[in-house]
N, C-alpha and C positions, 0 to 999 in steps of 0.2 A: 449386165443389166437384168437378165433373168435370176440372178442368184439375189439381187438388190430386191425384186419385187416378190420372189418365192419367200424369201427369208422372212419378210414382215408378214406373210399370210395374208395380203390384202384381198379383198374380194372384188373391189373396184378400182380401177388405175384411171385417172384423168389423163388423156394423151390428145395432142392435135392430130388432126386427120393424116398429118403425113409421118406421124409416128406409130399409128396403129398395128402397121407390120413388124414393129419390134415387139410388140406386146403379143403379137401372134406367136411369135418365136418363144416366148416364156409360157404361153399357154401350151403349147406342142411338148414341152419339156416338161410340165407338170402333169399334162394327160399321158404322157409315155411313161414316165415314172409310176404313176398311179395305177396304170394297165398291168405293169410288172409286179410291184410292190403293195396294191391295196389304195385306199383313199388315205393318202400322207400328206399330200401337198394340195394346197387350195389353189384351184384354176381361177385365175381372176379373169374379170371382163373389162373392156376397154370402156371408157365413159369419154364420148365425143361430142361436145357442145356444138352443134352445127352452125350457131349463129356466130361463133368465135371460132370456127375450126382453123380458118387460116386469116390471120390478122394482116394487112396489108403495111409495110413498111412505107419510109420516106420517098422511096422511089416507085412506089406503086407494085412492086414484087412482095411476096412473101416476107413479112417483117422476121430478120437473122441477123444475128451479131456477125455471121460470114458475110453478110452482103453489106454490113455496116450501114444499114438503112432503119436502124431502130431510134426510138423515141424513151430514154431512161426515164419512167414515170416517176421515180423517185429523185430526180436531179433538180436543181433549183428551178423555179418557176423562169428565170431568165433564159436559161439553156433549152427549157421545153418551147418556149416562144420561138427562141432563135432558130430551133431545128423545125419547128411547123413554118415558120415564116421561108425557111429555105425550101420548103416541098416544092417541086416542079409541077407546073399546071401548064395547060395548053393556052393558047393565047385568045381564046373566046372572051368575048365582052360580056359584062354583067347581064345586060338586055337578052342575049342570045341563049336558046334552049341547050342545056348540057345533060349528060347521062349519068345519074347518079351512080349506077352500078360500076361505071369504068373509072370513077373518081377516088384516088386514094384519100383524100380528104375527107369524102363523104364516107368512105368504108370504114375509117376510123372513128368519124363523129357518131355514125350511128351504134356504135357498140359503147358509146358513152352517154348518149342521150336518152331520153324516155322515148317509147315508141312514137307519142304523139309529136315530140320535137323533130325525132328522125322523119316521121312521115311530112311533116310539114316543109322541112328542108327539102326533101325529095320531089315534092310538088314545086317547089320554087326552082329547082334545077331545071326540071322537066318544061315548066312555063317560060322560064327566062325570069331574069329580074334578081339575081344574086350573084356576086362576084366572089371570086376565090378570095380576096382578101378578107371579106366578110366571114367566110368558111372558115379560114385560117384562124380568125379571131375567136370564132365560136369553137372551134377545136382546142385551141391554147386555153381558153376560159375552163373548157370540160376537162380537160386533162389535169389542169391544176386544182380544180374544185373536187374532182373524183379522187384522187390521190392524195390530197392535203393532208388528211390525217395520218394516212400511212407515211407519207414524206417525214412528218413531224416524228412519228415513231421510229422511223429509221436514223434520224438524226439524233435522237435520244439513245438509240442503242450503239451508234458510232460513238458518240461521246461517252461512254459506259462499257469498254472493252472487257472489263474484269467480269460484268454482267453477264454479258453475251458469253464469256467462256464458262460461267457457271450453268447457263441455260444449254448450252453446247452438251457440255459434260454430261448433265442429267438426261439429256434427250439421247446420247450416246449409250447410256447405262440402259436405258429402256429399251432401245433397239438391239443391244447386245443380248438381254434378257428374252426378248422375244424371238431373235434369231436363233437363240440357244434351245429355245423349245422345239422350233420347227427342224433344226440339225440333228436333235436328240430322237426325233420321229423318225428322220431320215435314216440316220444309223441304225436306229433299232430295226427297222423294216428292212434293212440290208444285211442285218445280223452283225453289225459292228458295235453294238451299244456296250460301252465300258462297264 
């Protein structure tokens, strides 16, 4: 992982809160190398968006493929709807107050809705008057709308594997060129230049 980051000479790396420690190892490697050989490697900073530092999965835990609690946002709308409808909730009735901070449905919805929409729904949660079925419908609608254009683009790419191969090949060449420059600087600093 450190080589992947350092090889691209990135200054900022977007990570989730649970991945920040991996970036710290990368930073330690760069700092130690630079201390010994001069300013050769870029020391990257972690960029953690606290609003989405942890996204809740369908079971209320951190969303993870390992937990099998993900909602694949590029999946067909029917699959998204099925997964959201299958999310487990408690048995409180719509008129009962609920805590939005502990609800996986609301946790996902607030990341997709406008701040005003999220605030209005949170108020309905705490006052009572919203049922989980309604929130599931809102979440499904928000997921489908938010990722609709990306889903269409994804499908277009899937339908054109030759085009994807061209883009991947071009990207790999750019990455090799960038990494080659970094590796040459490292070799030169170590006295191993060809």
